N, C-alpha and C positions, 0 to 999 in steps of 0.2 A: 154807476157801476164801474168797477175797476176794469181796465182794458185787458184783453187776454194776453197781449205781449208781456205785460208786467207779471202775470201769473206764470207764464212760460219761463220767464227769466228767473223767477223765484224757484221754480221746479229744477231748472238747470243748476242753480247755485246749490240747492240742497242735495241733489243726486250726483253731482260731479261732472256736469257739462252736457252738451247737446247729444253727444253719442250715447252717453249713459241713459239719458231719458229716452232716446229713440229705441234702444234695445228693450225697453219695458212696455212699448206701445203694443196694444193687441192687434191681431190680424183682422182685417175687415174684408168680407166677401162682397162681390158684386151681386146685384139682384139676380142675374143669370145663374151665378154659382149657387146662390141660395135656393133657386128654383130646382136645381139639379139634386139637392140634398133630399134623400128619400124620407118619407114620414116615419119609418122605423127609427131613424137616427134622431129625429126630433122627439119622438116619444121616449127614447132612451135618455136623452139629455134632460127632458122634463122630469123623468123619474129620478135621475141622479140628483138634480137640484132640489126636488121635493124631499128626498130622503136626507140630503145634507142640511136642510133647514132646521136649525135648532139642535144640530147634532155635530159630531166630530167629522169633518169632511174626509180626513185621512182614512177613517174606518170604512166609510162608504166606498171610497176609491179602492181600498185594499180588497173589498169584497166584490168588486164590480164584475169580475168574470162570473161569479156566482149569480149575480143579477141577470146577466145576459143568458145564462143557462136556464134559470128558473122561468124567465119570461120569453124563452126561445127566440131571442133576437129582437123582440119588441114589434112584431108586425101588428098594427092596430086592428086589422080585420080579424085576426085570430084572438087577440086579447079581449075584444068585446064579447066573444063567444064563451068566455069562461063562466062556469056555473058557480053558484055560491059555495058549493063544496070544494071546488077547485081553488077558489079564492082563499078559502080557509086553509087549504093545504099549503098554498104558497105563503100565506101570512105566518105559518109556523115552520117554514123551511129554514134550516140553519145556514144555508148558503147565502142568505140575505139578512138585512136588518128586519127583525120580526116586529112589524108594526102594521096591524090590520087596516087602520084608517088610511095609511099611506099606500098600502097595496090596493085598496079600493080606488085611490086617486089614479093609479096607473090605468085601471079600466075606464074610469071617467074621462081621462085625458085621451085615451084611445078613441073613444066615441067623439070627443071634441075634434080630434084630428080628422076623423072620417067625415064629420059635418063640414069642416073647412074644405076638405078635398072635394066634396060634392059641389060646393059653392065656388071654389077658386082653382080647382085642379090639383093643388097640393098645399101643404102648410108653408113650405119654402117659398112658393110663389106669392102666397098671401102676405107673409112677413116681409119679403123682399120688395114688394110693390108699395108697402105702406110709406107715406111721405115722412121724411126725416124731421120736418118741422112740426110734426104732431106725434112724436113718439109716446107721449102720455096717453094718446088715444089707443095706441097699440098695447100699452101696459093695461089699460082698462079692458080691452078686448080679451086679453089673456086671463085677467082676474075674473071676468064675468062668464067667459065661455069655458074655461078650464077649471081644474080642481087643484086648489092649493098653489095657484100660480100668481097670487097677488104679491104686492110689495117687491122686494129685491129678488125673490125667487124667479118670477117671470122675466125680470130684467136680466138676470144672470143666464137664463136659458138663451135668450136672444144673443147676448154678448158671446157666450161660449160657442154658439153655432155660427158666429161670424157676422151677424146682423149689426150694422153700424148703430150703436145706441150708447147713451150715457147710463150710468148706474148711480142711484142716489145712495151712496155709502156715507158713513160718518165723515170720512175725510173730505169727500166731495161737498157735503153739506157745510163743513167748516170753511172750505174755500169760498163757497157761495156767500155765506154770511159775512166773511171777511171782505168780500168784493162789494158788499153793500146790499145784498138781497134781503128783503124783509120776510124771512122764514124762521120757523122754530128749529130747535136742534133735532127734532124728529118730524120732518114735514110729511103730512099725510093728506091734508085737505086738497080739494080741487084747486082752490085759490093758490096754494103754495106750489102745487105741481105745475100750474100754468105759468107761474113766475119763473120756476126753474127752466121750463121749456123755452120761455122767452129769452132768458139769459143765455142759454146755449145757442139759440137761434142767432142772437146778436153776435156772440163770439164766433160763430161759424162764418158769419158775414165778414167779420174782421180778419179771421185767420185763414179761412179756406180749408181748415182741417176737418177730418171726420169727427162725428160726435164722440165716438169711442176713444179717439186720441185725446180730445179735449177733456173728457171725463177723467182719463188716467193721469193726464198732466195736472188737472186740478187736485187729484188725490196726492200727487207727489209734491205739490207746492206747499 
């Protein structure tokens, strides 16, 4: 495997130096800060990422105030009480993207958050305490427990909320393959995900950087 300092040097060369790279690194929250993030904000971000999947992100963002209004700020305990008729009404509301299956995912993810809250106190505490050397385990938990949170959707939720995580984007995959990792252009198997986790664990030991920063540097390289 290529050492991470070589990848970092390549990213700096491509992007115009260390300061230019540093400006593009994502913010990472501490486990304590994640635990203070309320579940309604987690449900909001899950909803945003679910609706953005396979769609134009800008359109979802431009309608976001409407989403907040239609789902009254995303309190999970209120969302789970919606009746089928209320779900149908929201799925046809012009203030949001009208996609009934994704509206149903909002309610399913509200229940998921309540289940996590019962077991762990809050989703932020659950996500923040998960060990960084097993991020693929956290990805699996989101995919199995939530609705439409598999693949990069769940990874983006975590990153956007400040959880320290890598995201397996196309650019990151190309960096990993160039570094010598035996994965396909669209890695999805458990074997491939374990190899990716192991590579990032190794680079973390070399660099001391957060997983989110290494991931972004990989994409810039």
